[in-house]
C-alpha positions as a printed Julia matrix, in Angstrom:
71×3 Matrix{Float64}:
 71.21  304.04  307.03
 71.82  300.32  306.97
 74.57  298.53  305.13
 74.72  294.91  304.05
 78.16  293.73  302.87
 78.54  290.51  300.91
 82.21  289.76  300.63
 82.48  285.98  300.45
 81.38  285.36  296.83
 83.25  283.2   294.42
 83.8   284.28  290.84
 80.82  282.4   289.47
 78.48  283.7   292.2
 79.77  287.25  291.58
 79.08  287.06  287.84
 75.68  285.49  288.37
 74.61  288.19  290.9
 75.93  290.99  288.69
 74.05  289.57  285.68
 70.85  289.35  287.72
 71.14  293.01  288.88
 71.73  294.19  285.3
 68.68  292.26  284.03
 66.2   293.18  286.77
 67.05  296.62  288.13
 67.2   300.06  286.58
 70.71  301.43  286.32
 71.81  304.71  287.85
 73.81  307.52  286.28
 77.11  306.03  287.44
 78.55  302.63  286.51
 77.78  300.04  289.22
 74.84  302.0   290.65
 71.32  300.51  290.56
 67.93  301.84  291.56
 65.98  299.51  293.86
 62.25  300.43  293.82
 60.73  300.61  297.3
 57.27  298.97  297.74
 54.61  301.09  299.41
 54.92  299.05  302.62
 58.44  300.5   303.08
 57.47  304.14  302.41
 58.04  306.54  305.21
 55.68  309.34  306.32
 57.09  311.78  303.79
 56.72  309.38  300.85
 53.14  308.49  301.87
 52.34  312.22  301.66
 53.69  312.4   298.12
 52.18  309.35  296.43
 52.02  311.12  293.04
 55.88  311.42  293.14
 56.25  307.62  293.2
 58.0   305.34  292.45
 60.59  305.83  295.19
 64.02  304.25  294.94
 66.89  303.34  297.2
 70.38  303.33  295.66
 72.17  300.04  295.44
 75.86  300.33  294.59
 77.86  297.49  293.29
 81.63  297.94  293.87
 84.41  295.34  293.81
 83.1   292.39  295.82
 80.74  294.35  298.08
 77.12  295.11  297.71
 75.87  298.21  299.6
 72.16  298.83  300.12
 71.11  302.11  301.72
 67.56  302.7   302.81
């Protein structure tokens, strides 16, 4: 798992990024959770063997002033 932390955003940048995520990504079952669709180039061996199960997603959680991306 990899983690990218963005913790140096000002209020306007924070609101702008949050608005973008809400407009462009599918939301998850919990507040602040988004589903980031993985393009076929990033699929692993298991996903390539299950193409009819696509699309595949990576969770992106948005909490406080940190953005966590697991893939």
